[in-house]
C-alpha positions in Angstrom: -65.0 -100.4 -121.4 -65.1 -103.8 -121.3 -63.4 -105.6 -118.5 -62.3 -108.8 -120.4 -59.9 -106.2 -123.1 -57.4 -105.6 -120.3 -56.1 -108.7 -118.3 -54.9 -107.7 -115.2 -52.3 -110.2 -112.8 -53.1 -110.4 -109.2 -50.1 -109.4 -108.4 -48.5 -107.1 -111.0 -45.2 -106.8 -109.2 -45.1 -110.5 -109.4 -41.3 -111.3 -111.6 -43.7 -114.9 -112.6 -45.8 -112.3 -114.8 -42.7 -110.5 -116.3 -40.1 -113.0 -116.9 -40.5 -116.6 -118.7 -37.9 -119.5 -118.7 -37.4 -122.5 -120.7 -36.2 -124.9 -118.7 -34.8 -127.5 -121.9 -32.4 -123.7 -123.0 -31.9 -122.1 -119.7 -32.8 -118.7 -121.8 -34.8 -116.3 -119.8 -37.2 -114.0 -121.7 -39.6 -110.8 -120.7 -43.4 -111.5 -121.7 -42.7 -109.8 -124.7 -40.3 -112.8 -126.4 -37.1 -109.9 -125.3 -34.3 -112.0 -123.9 -32.7 -111.3 -120.5 -29.4 -111.9 -119.2 -28.8 -113.0 -115.4 -25.0 -113.2 -114.5 -24.6 -114.1 -110.2 -22.3 -112.0 -108.4 -20.4 -115.1 -107.0 -19.1 -115.2 -111.1 -18.4 -112.4 -111.7 -16.3 -112.1 -108.4 -14.6 -115.3 -108.7 -13.6 -114.4 -112.5 -11.5 -111.5 -111.0 -10.2 -113.6 -108.4 -9.6 -116.3 -110.1 -7.6 -114.3 -112.4 -5.5 -113.0 -109.9 -4.2 -116.2 -108.6 -3.6 -118.0 -111.7 -2.0 -114.7 -113.9 -0.6 -112.3 -111.2 0.1 -109.1 -111.9 -1.5 -109.4 -115.6 -4.9 -110.2 -114.1 -6.1 -106.8 -114.7 -5.2 -107.3 -118.4 -6.5 -110.6 -118.6 -9.7 -109.3 -117.2 -9.6 -106.5 -119.9 -8.8 -108.2 -122.9 -11.3 -111.3 -121.8 -14.3 -108.5 -121.2 -13.1 -106.5 -124.6 -13.3 -109.8 -126.4 -16.9 -111.3 -124.5 -18.2 -107.5 -125.2 -17.7 -107.2 -129.1 -18.5 -111.0 -129.4 -22.1 -110.4 -126.7 -22.9 -107.6 -128.9 -22.5 -108.6 -132.5 -24.6 -111.6 -131.2 -27.4 -109.1 -129.7 -27.5 -106.8 -132.9 -28.1 -110.7 -135.0 -30.7 -111.5 -132.8 -32.6 -108.4 -133.0 -32.3 -108.2 -136.6 -33.8 -111.8 -137.1 
């Protein structure tokens, strides 16, 4: 087997070897070019807390509607990106 045929990173578990970022756009991608999404836990918790303060008892309905609309749009965009 040719030693130069299979490049092995020095640290196989290092995120630097698997996740690439583009500073200008803020996009994350795998080393194969597949897009990644990163949503901080603080953001997820603050959305529900803010909705509870702003809408009161209707926060669950608002969160459901938000998630439903966002999920549909996100899914459609992912399908469009994979077709390209």
